[in-house]
N, CA, C and O atoms as a GROMACS GRO file, in nm:
protein
  272
    1MET      N    1   6.648  11.486   3.445
    1MET     CA    2   6.699  11.504   3.577
    1MET      C    3   6.679  11.397   3.682
    1MET      O    4   6.575  11.406   3.746
    2GLN      N    5   6.781  11.270   3.719
    2GLN     CA    6   6.704  11.228   3.862
    2GLN      C    7   6.741  11.254   3.963
    2GLN      O    8   6.864  11.267   3.969
    3GLU      N    9   6.671  11.275   4.079
    3GLU     CA   10   6.738  11.302   4.195
    3GLU      C   11   6.756  11.184   4.241
    3GLU      O   12   6.685  11.085   4.220
    4SER      N   13   6.916  11.198   4.349
    4SER     CA   14   6.956  11.098   4.392
    4SER      C   15   6.896  11.105   4.501
    4SER      O   16   6.844  11.212   4.533
    5ILE      N   17   6.887  10.972   4.598
    5ILE     CA   18   6.809  10.963   4.785
    5ILE      C   19   6.902  10.861   4.843
    5ILE      O   20   6.946  10.754   4.802
    6SER      N   21   6.911  10.906   4.913
    6SER     CA   22   7.016  10.774   4.996
    6SER      C   23   6.911  10.674   5.090
    6SER      O   24   6.792  10.669   5.119
    7LEU      N   25   7.009  10.618   5.111
    7LEU     CA   26   6.894  10.550   5.229
    7LEU      C   27   6.882  10.613   5.364
    7LEU      O   28   6.783  10.613   5.438
    8SER      N   29   6.990  10.663   5.382
    8SER     CA   30   6.926  10.768   5.510
    8SER      C   31   6.866  10.853   5.518
    8SER      O   32   6.841  10.911   5.623
    9ASP      N   33   6.832  10.879   5.420
    9ASP     CA   34   6.679  11.027   5.353
    9ASP      C   35   6.574  10.950   5.427
    9ASP      O   36   6.512  10.968   5.532
   10VAL      N   37   6.578  10.845   5.319
   10VAL     CA   38   6.485  10.751   5.328
   10VAL      C   39   6.378  10.699   5.471
   10VAL      O   40   6.272  10.746   5.513
   11LEU      N   41   6.452  10.597   5.512
   11LEU     CA   42   6.496  10.588   5.680
   11LEU      C   43   6.414  10.720   5.740
   11LEU      O   44   6.292  10.704   5.737
   12LYS      N   45   6.460  10.844   5.792
   12LYS     CA   46   6.423  10.934   5.848
   12LYS      C   47   6.301  10.986   5.787
   12LYS      O   48   6.220  11.021   5.872
   13GLU      N   49   6.255  11.007   5.643
   13GLU     CA   50   6.136  10.985   5.632
   13GLU      C   51   6.006  10.912   5.607
   13GLU      O   52   5.899  10.941   5.553
   14ILE      N   53   6.082  10.760   5.694
   14ILE     CA   54   5.974  10.677   5.718
   14ILE      C   55   5.951  10.674   5.863
   14ILE      O   56   5.850  10.634   5.921
   15ARG      N   57   6.063  10.724   5.914
   15ARG     CA   58   6.058  10.761   6.100
   15ARG      C   59   5.932  10.873   6.108
   15ARG      O   60   5.845  10.875   6.195
   16GLU      N   61   5.944  10.949   6.016
   16GLU     CA   62   5.873  11.098   6.029
   16GLU      C   63   5.705  11.024   6.014
   16GLU      O   64   5.617  11.040   6.099
   17MET      N   65   5.695  10.962   5.916
   17MET     CA   66   5.536  10.926   5.906
   17MET      C   67   5.492  10.905   5.974
   17MET      O   68   5.391  10.962   6.016
   18ARG      N   69   5.578  10.763   6.041
   18ARG     CA   70   5.565  10.714   6.141
   18ARG      C   71   5.470  10.776   6.318
   18ARG      O   72   5.375  10.742   6.389
   19GLU      N   73   5.577  10.879   6.311
   19GLU     CA   74   5.545  10.915   6.434
   19GLU      C   75   5.418  11.019   6.406
   19GLU      O   76   5.336  11.043   6.494
   20ARG      N   77   5.412  11.088   6.253
   20ARG     CA   78   5.256  11.141   6.261
   20ARG      C   79   5.154  11.046   6.239
   20ARG      O   80   5.038  11.064   6.275
   21LEU      N   81   5.192  10.951   6.185
   21LEU     CA   82   5.071  10.855   6.242
   21LEU      C   83   5.030  10.778   6.345
   21LEU      O   84   4.924  10.716   6.342
   22GLU      N   85   5.127  10.776   6.462
   22GLU     CA   86   5.094  10.760   6.632
   22GLU      C   87   5.022  10.911   6.637
   22GLU      O   88   4.899  10.923   6.644
   23ARG      N   89   5.101  11.011   6.633
   23ARG     CA   90   4.979  11.123   6.679
   23ARG      C   91   4.873  11.146   6.622
   23ARG      O   92   4.791  11.216   6.681
   24LEU      N   93   4.848  11.103   6.516
   24LEU     CA   94   4.712  11.089   6.428
   24LEU      C   95   4.639  11.008   6.536
   24LEU      O   96   4.564  11.062   6.616
   25GLU      N   97   4.675  10.816   6.533
   25GLU     CA   98   4.603  10.796   6.612
   25GLU      C   99   4.613  10.788   6.720
   25GLU      O  100   4.551  10.693   6.767
   26GLU      N  101   4.706  10.892   6.843
   26GLU     CA  102   4.650  10.938   6.959
   26GLU      C  103   4.590  11.011   6.998
   26GLU      O  104   4.561  11.019   7.118
   27LEU      N  105   4.524  11.148   6.838
   27LEU     CA  106   4.441  11.215   6.826
   27LEU      C  107   4.276  11.127   6.786
   27LEU      O  108   4.168  11.185   6.800
   28LEU      N  109   4.285  11.021   6.751
   28LEU     CA  110   4.155  11.001   6.710
   28LEU      C  111   4.124  10.902   6.834
   28LEU      O  112   4.010  10.878   6.875
   29GLU      N  113   4.230  10.856   6.880
   29GLU     CA  114   4.166  10.766   6.979
   29GLU      C  115   4.125  10.869   7.119
   29GLU      O  116   4.067  10.826   7.219
   30ASP      N  117   4.178  11.039   7.096
   30ASP     CA  118   4.127  11.134   7.198
   30ASP      C  119   3.978  11.154   7.193
   30ASP      O  120   3.897  11.153   7.286
   31PHE      N  121   3.961  11.171   7.077
   31PHE     CA  122   3.822  11.192   6.995
   31PHE      C  123   3.767  11.112   7.006
   31PHE      O  124   3.658  11.148   7.050
   32ILE      N  125   3.769  10.965   6.987
   32ILE     CA  126   3.683  10.884   7.018
   32ILE      C  127   3.609  10.863   7.160
   32ILE      O  128   3.493  10.833   7.188
   33ASP      N  129   3.729  10.891   7.241
   33ASP     CA  130   3.728  10.909   7.418
   33ASP      C  131   3.595  10.998   7.417
   33ASP      O  132   3.490  10.975   7.477
   34SER      N  133   3.625  11.096   7.340
   34SER     CA  134   3.542  11.239   7.440
   34SER      C  135   3.431  11.216   7.334
   34SER      O  136   3.386  11.315   7.276
   35THR      N  137   3.388  11.100   7.308
   35THR     CA  138   3.217  11.153   7.162
   35THR      C  139   3.183  11.042   7.230
   35THR      O  140   3.233  10.930   7.214
   36LEU      N  141   3.060  11.086   7.338
   36LEU     CA  142   2.916  11.040   7.402
   36LEU      C  143   2.877  10.913   7.329
   36LEU      O  144   2.933  10.929   7.220
   37THR      N  145   2.817  10.799   7.324
   37THR     CA  146   2.742  10.684   7.225
   37THR      C  147   2.573  10.754   7.264
   37THR      O  148   2.534  10.796   7.374
   38PRO      N  149   2.501  10.749   7.138
   38PRO     CA  150   2.363  10.753   7.176
   38PRO      C  151   2.345  10.664   7.347
   38PRO      O  152   2.301  10.738   7.435
   39GLU      N  153   2.370  10.549   7.379
   39GLU     CA  154   2.287  10.533   7.518
   39GLU      C  155   2.315  10.682   7.606
   39GLU      O  156   2.245  10.750   7.681
   40GLU      N  157   2.467  10.694   7.550
   40GLU     CA  158   2.534  10.792   7.687
   40GLU      C  159   2.425  10.927   7.665
   40GLU      O  160   2.360  10.969   7.760
   41GLU      N  161   2.420  10.964   7.582
   41GLU     CA  162   2.321  11.116   7.572
   41GLU      C  163   2.187  11.075   7.614
   41GLU      O  164   2.123  11.149   7.689
   42LYS      N  165   2.145  10.981   7.580
   42LYS     CA  166   1.953  10.916   7.616
   42LYS      C  167   2.002  10.936   7.769
   42LYS      O  168   1.964  11.033   7.833
   43LEU      N  169   2.063  10.868   7.808
   43LEU     CA  170   2.138  10.860   8.010
   43LEU      C  171   2.116  11.009   8.028
   43LEU      O  172   2.002  11.041   8.061
   44ILE      N  173   2.187  11.084   8.015
   44ILE     CA  174   2.220  11.209   8.004
   44ILE      C  175   2.058  11.311   8.036
   44ILE      O  176   2.016  11.390   8.121
   45LYS      N  177   2.025  11.264   7.944
   45LYS     CA  178   1.935  11.380   7.854
   45LYS      C  179   1.769  11.341   7.996
   45LYS      O  180   1.693  11.426   8.044
   46GLU      N  181   1.770  11.214   8.017
   46GLU     CA  182   1.680  11.146   8.104
   46GLU      C  183   1.706  11.205   8.231
   46GLU      O  184   1.609  11.247   8.294
   47LEU      N  185   1.852  11.218   8.293
   47LEU     CA  186   1.918  11.265   8.437
   47LEU      C  187   1.920  11.404   8.426
   47LEU      O  188   1.951  11.460   8.531
   48LYS      N  189   1.896  11.480   8.329
   48LYS     CA  190   1.883  11.637   8.345
   48LYS      C  191   1.753  11.677   8.351
   48LYS      O  192   1.729  11.788   8.398
   49GLU      N  193   1.613  11.567   8.290
   49GLU     CA  194   1.512  11.602   8.332
   49GLU      C  195   1.438  11.542   8.473
   49GLU      O  196   1.334  11.600   8.505
   50LYS      N  197   1.467  11.472   8.528
   50LYS     CA  198   1.498  11.443   8.625
   50LYS      C  199   1.507  11.526   8.774
   50LYS      O  200   1.436  11.520   8.874
   51VAL      N  201   1.631  11.606   8.740
   51VAL     CA  202   1.733  11.698   8.819
   51VAL      C  203   1.576  11.813   8.809
   51VAL      O  204   1.515  11.854   8.908
   52LYS      N  205   1.548  11.839   8.690
   52LYS     CA  206   1.487  12.003   8.624
   52LYS      C  207   1.366  11.953   8.710
   52LYS      O  208   1.330  12.045   8.784
   53LYS      N  209   1.292  11.842   8.726
   53LYS     CA  210   1.148  11.784   8.827
   53LYS      C  211   1.216  11.804   8.995
   53LYS      O  212   1.147  11.853   9.085
   54GLY      N  213   1.306  11.775   9.008
   54GLY     CA  214   1.377  11.787   9.206
   54GLY      C  215   1.371  11.604   9.231
   54GLY      O  216   1.392  11.559   9.343
   55ASP      N  217   1.347  11.528   9.134
   55ASP     CA  218   1.391  11.410   9.159
   55ASP      C  219   1.540  11.384   9.105
   55ASP      O  220   1.593  11.391   8.994
   56PHE      N  221   1.619  11.326   9.334
   56PHE     CA  222   1.684  11.320   9.275
   56PHE      C  223   1.736  11.152   9.332
   56PHE      O  224   1.841  11.124   9.390
   57SER      N  225   1.653  11.083   9.303
   57SER     CA  226   1.648  10.920   9.377
   57SER      C  227   1.724  10.907   9.264
   57SER      O  228   1.626  10.943   9.200
   58ASP      N  229   1.807  10.889   9.180
   58ASP     CA  230   1.940  10.842   9.080
   58ASP      C  231   2.020  10.892   9.158
   58ASP      O  232   2.125  10.850   9.108
   59PHE      N  233   2.061  10.972   9.278
   59PHE     CA  234   2.178  11.019   9.334
   59PHE      C  235   2.182  10.970   9.458
   59PHE      O  236   2.285  10.914   9.495
   60ILE      N  237   2.091  10.979   9.529
   60ILE     CA  238   2.063  10.972   9.654
   60ILE      C  239   2.004  10.876   9.734
   60ILE      O  240   1.946  10.960   9.802
   61ASP      N  241   1.980  10.802   9.769
   61ASP     CA  242   1.940  10.685   9.831
   61ASP      C  243   1.801  10.766   9.934
   61ASP      O  244   1.797  10.880   9.980
   62ALA      N  245   1.709  10.664   9.942
   62ALA     CA  246   1.580  10.740  10.038
   62ALA      C  247   1.653  10.725  10.220
   62ALA      O  248   1.629  10.814  10.302
   63GLU      N  249   1.706  10.651  10.243
   63GLU     CA  250   1.741  10.624  10.386
   63GLU      C  251   1.855  10.732  10.405
   63GLU      O  252   1.875  10.760  10.523
   64ASP      N  253   1.925  10.790  10.323
   64ASP     CA  254   1.994  10.875  10.349
   64ASP      C  255   1.913  11.010  10.413
   64ASP      O  256   1.941  11.076  10.512
   65LEU      N  257   1.820  11.021  10.332
   65LEU     CA  258   1.732  11.149  10.331
   65LEU      C  259   1.691  11.150  10.527
   65LEU      O  260   1.682  11.239  10.612
   66CYS      N  261   1.673  10.967  10.530
   66CYS     CA  262   1.563  11.002  10.672
   66CYS      C  263   1.635  11.118  10.770
   66CYS      O  264   1.757  11.133  10.767
   67ILE      N  265   1.570  11.178  10.835
   67ILE     CA  266   1.613  11.240  10.961
   67ILE      C  267   1.594  11.179  11.071
   67ILE      O  268   1.478  11.141  11.084
   68GLU      N  269   1.665  11.152  11.158
   68GLU     CA  270   1.649  11.124  11.305
   68GLU      C  271   1.610  11.214  11.384
   68GLU      O  272   1.598  11.189  11.504
   0.00000   0.00000   0.00000
């Protein structure tokens, strides 16, 4: 027994598939944007180590620390 499918049903299904794909694409872009690169991870690690040691030279100009 064959089931009949109308053209409008096919078009509706295609639109729904496209919407789901667009949502998936947005989710993937958000995930990629939220994932750190190895270089970013290394930089964060280095900066955390400097802060632990009290070295704020990467954050504050030495001239700004001078008190007159």
